[in-house]
C-alpha positions in Angstrom: 76.2 159.8 96.4 75.9 156.3 97.8 78.9 154.1 98.5 80.1 151.9 95.6 82.3 148.9 95.2 84.4 148.5 92.1 86.4 145.6 90.7 89.5 146.5 88.8 91.8 144.4 86.6 93.9 144.7 83.5 93.2 143.1 80.1 94.9 142.9 76.8 93.2 144.1 73.6 91.4 140.8 73.1 89.8 141.0 76.6 92.1 138.4 78.2 92.8 139.2 81.9 96.5 139.8 82.5 96.4 140.8 86.2 94.8 139.9 89.5 91.7 141.7 90.6 91.5 144.5 93.2 88.4 145.8 94.9 87.9 149.5 95.6 85.3 150.5 98.2 84.3 154.0 97.3 82.5 155.1 100.5 84.3 158.3 101.4 82.1 161.3 102.0 85.0 163.7 102.2 84.7 166.4 99.6 88.4 167.0 99.4 89.7 165.2 96.2 93.1 164.7 97.8 91.5 162.6 100.5 89.7 160.3 98.0 92.7 158.9 96.2 93.3 155.1 96.2 96.6 153.3 95.8 96.5 149.6 94.7 99.1 147.1 93.5 98.4 144.6 90.8 100.1 141.4 90.1 100.6 140.8 86.4 100.9 137.5 84.6 104.5 136.6 83.8 104.2 137.0 80.0 105.9 139.1 77.4 104.2 142.5 77.0 104.4 144.4 73.7 105.2 148.1 74.5 103.4 149.1 71.3 100.1 147.3 72.1 97.4 148.8 74.3 96.3 147.2 77.5 93.3 148.3 79.6 92.5 149.0 83.2 88.9 147.8 83.5 86.7 149.2 86.2 83.5 147.2 86.9 80.6 148.2 89.2 80.5 145.1 91.6 76.7 145.5 92.2 75.6 145.8 88.5 78.5 144.1 86.7 78.5 147.0 84.3 81.9 148.2 83.0 82.2 151.8 84.2 85.5 152.5 82.4 88.3 151.0 80.3 91.5 153.1 80.5 94.2 152.5 77.9 97.7 151.8 79.1 101.0 150.9 77.5 103.2 148.5 79.4 107.0 148.7 78.9 108.7 146.2 81.1 112.4 145.6 80.5 112.6 142.3 82.5 109.7 140.0 82.3 111.0 136.5 83.0 111.8 134.7 86.3 115.5 134.5 87.2 117.2 131.2 88.2 119.6 132.2 90.9 
């Protein structure tokens, strides 16, 4: 397996980006699955999210631009607006 770079972001069902983009560099040669986990933080747009509508984590191969996966998520955020303190 050769090292890969993936671009990740979240989209709504219409394909509109709702988060920033993270880059994952998958170049670990360790065969232990537990040693190949990644943890990333995404910044989401300050909009109202419908907990009944699907949103998608999109994973794109940086080299080819091909979408490798679209993983369905449901976002249930209780507080979504900025506060004026």
